[in-house]
Backbone as ProteinMPNN parsed JSONL, in Angstrom:
{"seq_chain_A": "XXXXXXXXXXXXXXXXXXXXXXXXXXXXXXXXXXXXXXXXXXXXXXXXXXXXXXXXXXXXXXXXXXXXXXXXXXXXXXXXX", "coords_chain_A": {"N_chain_A": [[43.286, 21.192, 13.569], [39.946, 22.337, 13.917], [38.334, 23.101, 17.03], [35.596, 22.801, 17.215], [34.785, 20.85, 15.463], [33.928, 17.431, 15.026], [35.694, 14.489, 15.694], [36.142, 11.016, 14.919], [37.202, 9.699, 17.083], [36.533, 11.226, 19.275], [34.521, 11.817, 22.192], [31.848, 12.837, 21.842], [28.553, 13.698, 22.724], [25.758, 12.041, 21.429], [22.639, 12.19, 21.547], [21.704, 9.809, 23.825], [23.906, 8.32, 23.49], [27.431, 7.994, 23.046], [29.701, 9.192, 20.571], [31.895, 7.552, 20.209], [30.908, 5.161, 21.192], [28.993, 4.529, 19.276], [30.604, 4.141, 17.05], [31.986, 1.898, 17.849], [29.979, 0.034, 18.005], [28.419, -0.88, 15.452], [26.054, -2.173, 15.051], [24.027, -0.803, 16.294], [23.477, 1.316, 14.599], [22.617, -0.104, 12.36], [20.317, -1.319, 13.416], [18.71, 0.914, 13.924], [18.388, 1.893, 11.321], [17.003, -0.263, 10.225], [14.585, -0.165, 11.663], [13.681, 2.274, 10.704], [13.321, 1.693, 7.971], [11.287, -0.24, 8.171], [9.19, 1.287, 9.249], [8.878, 3.176, 7.226], [7.998, 1.52, 5.172], [5.493, 0.694, 6.194], [4.145, 3.157, 6.196], [4.029, 3.73, 3.443], [2.456, 1.597, 2.647], [-0.032, 2.205, 3.696], [-0.804, 4.535, 2.339], [-2.248, 7.479, 0.72], [-5.137, 9.323, 1.801], [-8.196, 9.857, 0.041], [-9.461, 13.005, -0.947], [-12.45, 14.579, 0.068], [-15.303, 16.032, -1.685], [-16.114, 18.495, -0.525], [-13.885, 19.285, 0.908], [-12.001, 19.562, -1.137], [-13.2, 21.685, -2.529], [-13.013, 23.671, -0.581], [-10.226, 23.972, -0.339], [-9.588, 24.873, -2.935], [-11.058, 27.236, -2.881], [-9.64, 28.662, -0.933], [-7.218, 28.976, -2.277], [-7.976, 30.638, -4.409], [-8.775, 32.861, -2.913], [-6.318, 33.659, -1.782], [-4.92, 34.423, -4.095], [-6.598, 36.54, -4.94], [-6.351, 38.337, -2.764], [-3.643, 38.878, -2.969], [-3.566, 40.34, -5.342], [-5.089, 42.563, -4.497], [-3.387, 43.651, -2.538], [-1.18, 44.322, -4.115], [-2.326, 46.246, -5.782], [-2.975, 48.212, -3.858], [-0.386, 48.913, -3.032], [0.65, 49.995, -5.393], [-1.056, 52.211, -5.702], [-0.389, 53.761, -3.48], [2.182, 54.554, -3.941]], "CA_chain_A": [[41.861, 20.957, 13.357], [39.141, 23.204, 14.765], [37.825, 22.412, 18.213], [34.159, 22.541, 17.129], [34.534, 19.719, 14.576], [34.005, 16.156, 15.724], [36.466, 13.404, 15.122], [35.561, 9.74, 15.3], [37.708, 9.28, 18.381], [36.022, 12.064, 20.361], [33.365, 11.26, 22.896], [30.762, 13.812, 21.804], [27.262, 13.066, 23.006], [24.73, 11.959, 20.4], [21.504, 11.681, 22.302], [22.183, 9.115, 25.009], [25.093, 7.559, 23.121], [28.614, 8.742, 22.675], [30.121, 8.888, 19.212], [32.799, 6.397, 20.242], [30.071, 3.975, 21.373], [28.361, 4.229, 17.993], [31.652, 3.601, 16.168], [32.344, 0.562, 18.319], [28.819, -0.857, 17.872], [27.664, -0.53, 14.24], [24.727, -2.808, 15.071], [23.051, 0.219, 16.697], [23.098, 2.038, 13.382], [21.844, -1.032, 11.53], [19.005, -1.491, 14.05], [17.949, 2.138, 13.698], [18.015, 1.926, 9.91], [15.988, -1.294, 10.007], [13.33, 0.376, 12.176], [13.265, 3.326, 9.778], [12.813, 1.045, 6.756], [9.997, -0.859, 8.493], [8.203, 2.351, 9.395], [8.646, 3.743, 5.907], [7.181, 0.555, 4.436], [4.11, 0.768, 6.689], [3.549, 4.416, 5.741], [3.732, 3.595, 2.031], [1.373, 0.623, 2.488], [-1.296, 2.869, 4.033], [-1.122, 5.437, 1.225], [-2.933, 8.736, 1.02], [-6.589, 9.313, 1.759], [-8.763, 10.715, -0.994], [-10.13, 14.181, -0.398], [-13.858, 14.699, -0.27], [-15.609, 17.194, -2.534], [-16.148, 19.733, 0.252], [-12.512, 19.659, 1.24], [-11.405, 20.052, -2.376], [-13.765, 23.011, -2.795], [-12.442, 24.59, 0.406], [-8.828, 24.224, -0.7], [-9.587, 25.738, -4.112], [-11.525, 28.548, -2.441], [-8.518, 29.338, -0.27], [-6.246, 29.352, -3.317], [-8.526, 31.812, -5.098], [-8.725, 33.96, -1.952], [-4.933, 34.124, -1.684], [-4.623, 35.162, -5.33], [-7.354, 37.79, -4.898], [-5.747, 39.243, -1.781], [-2.359, 39.31, -3.511], [-3.878, 41.417, -6.288], [-5.521, 43.72, -3.712], [-2.203, 44.238, -1.911], [-0.374, 44.952, -5.165], [-3.026, 47.48, -6.183], [-2.777, 49.207, -2.786], [1.012, 49.372, -3.064], [0.795, 50.852, -6.573], [-1.771, 53.462, -5.457], [0.281, 54.566, -2.45], [3.488, 55.028, -4.431]], "C_chain_A": [[41.096, 21.822, 14.355], [38.544, 22.412, 15.918], [36.342, 22.101, 18.109], [33.825, 21.401, 16.181], [34.746, 18.428, 15.336], [34.894, 15.186, 14.973], [35.845, 12.109, 15.598], [36.017, 9.307, 16.678], [37.166, 10.086, 19.54], [34.805, 11.418, 20.995], [32.259, 12.302, 22.978], [29.446, 13.073, 22.004], [26.341, 13.143, 21.801], [23.508, 11.344, 21.049], [22.014, 11.069, 23.593], [23.478, 8.353, 24.746], [26.25, 8.496, 22.823], [29.033, 8.303, 21.285], [31.06, 7.692, 19.185], [32.014, 5.106, 20.429], [29.439, 3.548, 20.047], [29.386, 3.623, 17.04], [32.032, 2.181, 16.566], [31.216, -0.441, 18.112], [27.997, -0.474, 16.642], [26.292, -1.192, 14.181], [23.648, -1.824, 15.518], [22.554, 0.988, 15.479], [22.224, 1.154, 12.504], [20.44, -1.233, 12.096], [18.126, -0.264, 13.807], [17.498, 2.23, 12.245], [16.941, 0.898, 9.587], [14.619, -0.81, 10.491], [12.79, 1.446, 11.228], [12.673, 2.722, 8.509], [11.451, 0.402, 7.007], [8.891, 0.19, 8.587], [7.866, 2.959, 8.045], [7.78, 2.807, 5.061], [5.728, 0.583, 4.877], [3.419, 2.033, 6.215], [3.161, 4.314, 4.272], [2.589, 2.612, 1.798], [0.014, 1.268, 2.762], [-1.726, 3.785, 2.898], [-1.814, 6.697, 1.694], [-4.438, 8.547, 0.981], [-7.062, 10.203, 0.627], [-9.509, 11.857, -0.319], [-11.578, 14.209, -0.856], [-14.126, 15.952, -1.084], [-15.636, 18.515, -1.767], [-14.749, 20.207, 0.608], [-11.779, 20.186, 0.006], [-11.895, 21.465, -2.692], [-13.193, 24.045, -1.837], [-11.009, 24.946, 0.045], [-8.757, 25.135, -1.922], [-10.079, 27.143, -3.766], [-10.426, 29.332, -1.749], [-7.452, 29.77, -1.271], [-6.706, 30.615, -4.043], [-8.463, 33.026, -4.185], [-7.313, 34.528, -1.84], [-4.55, 34.919, -2.931], [-5.334, 36.513, -5.346], [-6.705, 38.788, -3.944], [-4.364, 39.711, -2.243], [-2.561, 40.459, -4.495], [-4.285, 42.681, -5.537], [-4.309, 44.416, -3.086], [-1.344, 44.939, -2.949], [-1.016, 46.255, -5.634], [-2.855, 48.562, -5.131], [-1.355, 49.754, -2.782], [1.219, 50.329, -4.238], [0.128, 52.199, -6.347], [-1.075, 54.351, -4.431], [1.616, 55.123, -2.916], [3.332, 56.075, -5.448]], "O_chain_A": [[41.533, 22.018, 15.489], [38.283, 21.215, 15.802], [35.852, 21.231, 18.829], [32.659, 21.013, 16.102], [35.632, 18.333, 16.186], [34.833, 15.092, 13.747], [35.099, 12.1, 16.578], [35.282, 8.609, 17.377], [37.319, 9.676, 20.691], [34.147, 10.572, 20.389], [31.784, 12.616, 24.069], [29.26, 11.961, 21.51], [26.17, 14.214, 21.219], [23.363, 10.122, 21.094], [22.687, 11.741, 24.374], [24.078, 7.804, 25.67], [26.061, 9.638, 22.403], [28.755, 7.178, 20.869], [31.028, 6.9, 18.243], [32.398, 4.067, 19.892], [29.36, 2.359, 19.739], [29.069, 2.69, 16.302], [32.363, 1.359, 15.712], [31.467, -1.645, 18.05], [26.974, 0.196, 16.778], [25.458, -0.818, 13.357], [22.481, -1.986, 15.164], [21.364, 1.272, 15.349], [21.211, 1.605, 11.968], [19.475, -1.311, 11.336], [16.937, -0.394, 13.519], [16.357, 2.6, 11.969], [16.062, 1.157, 8.765], [13.611, -1.016, 9.815], [11.586, 1.514, 10.981], [11.641, 3.185, 8.023], [10.56, 0.483, 6.162], [7.794, -0.002, 8.064], [6.7, 3.226, 7.752], [6.919, 3.27, 4.312], [4.824, 0.506, 4.045], [2.238, 2.001, 5.868], [2.08, 4.761, 3.888], [1.826, 2.776, 0.846], [-0.98, 0.914, 2.128], [-2.902, 3.805, 2.535], [-1.95, 6.952, 2.89], [-4.954, 7.721, 0.228], [-6.407, 11.19, 0.29], [-10.11, 11.687, 0.742], [-11.892, 13.906, -2.007], [-13.274, 16.837, -1.167], [-15.225, 19.545, -2.3], [-14.475, 21.407, 0.606], [-11.02, 21.151, 0.1], [-11.11, 22.333, -3.074], [-12.916, 25.176, -2.238], [-10.625, 26.113, 0.119], [-7.956, 26.069, -1.949], [-9.57, 28.128, -4.301], [-10.296, 30.539, -1.958], [-6.851, 30.832, -1.112], [-5.924, 31.54, -4.261], [-8.128, 34.118, -4.642], [-7.134, 35.745, -1.806], [-3.924, 35.973, -2.827], [-4.738, 37.522, -5.723], [-6.533, 39.957, -4.288], [-3.962, 40.833, -1.935], [-1.812, 41.436, -4.478], [-3.86, 43.774, -5.912], [-4.222, 45.643, -3.107], [-0.833, 46.03, -2.697], [-0.325, 47.25, -5.855], [-2.615, 49.72, -5.475], [-1.153, 50.946, -2.55], [1.886, 51.354, -4.096], [0.67, 53.228, -6.749], [-1.168, 55.576, -4.514], [2.123, 56.079, -2.329], [4.325, 56.585, -5.967]]}, "name": "protein", "num_of_chains": 1, "seq": "XXXXXXXXXXXXXXXXXXXXXXXXXXXXXXXXXXXXXXXXXXXXXXXXXXXXXXXXXXXXXXXXXXXXXXXXXXXXXXXXX"}
């Protein structure tokens, strides 16, 4: 087996914990997953904010600008070749 691959018995550092510690204490993994699920639930409960009309207009203006500049660059490339 290659030396750069981790085995479950090795004591490679994972943050402040060793891999053997994590294998011996699966409650750490469960606690971390529980915190992640709680946070994910709070984020979904908040939802997205609606964009105001000025912000929507600005975003669309930037989209049009990018398309326009792409056309300008393509035209310049065609003229120089």
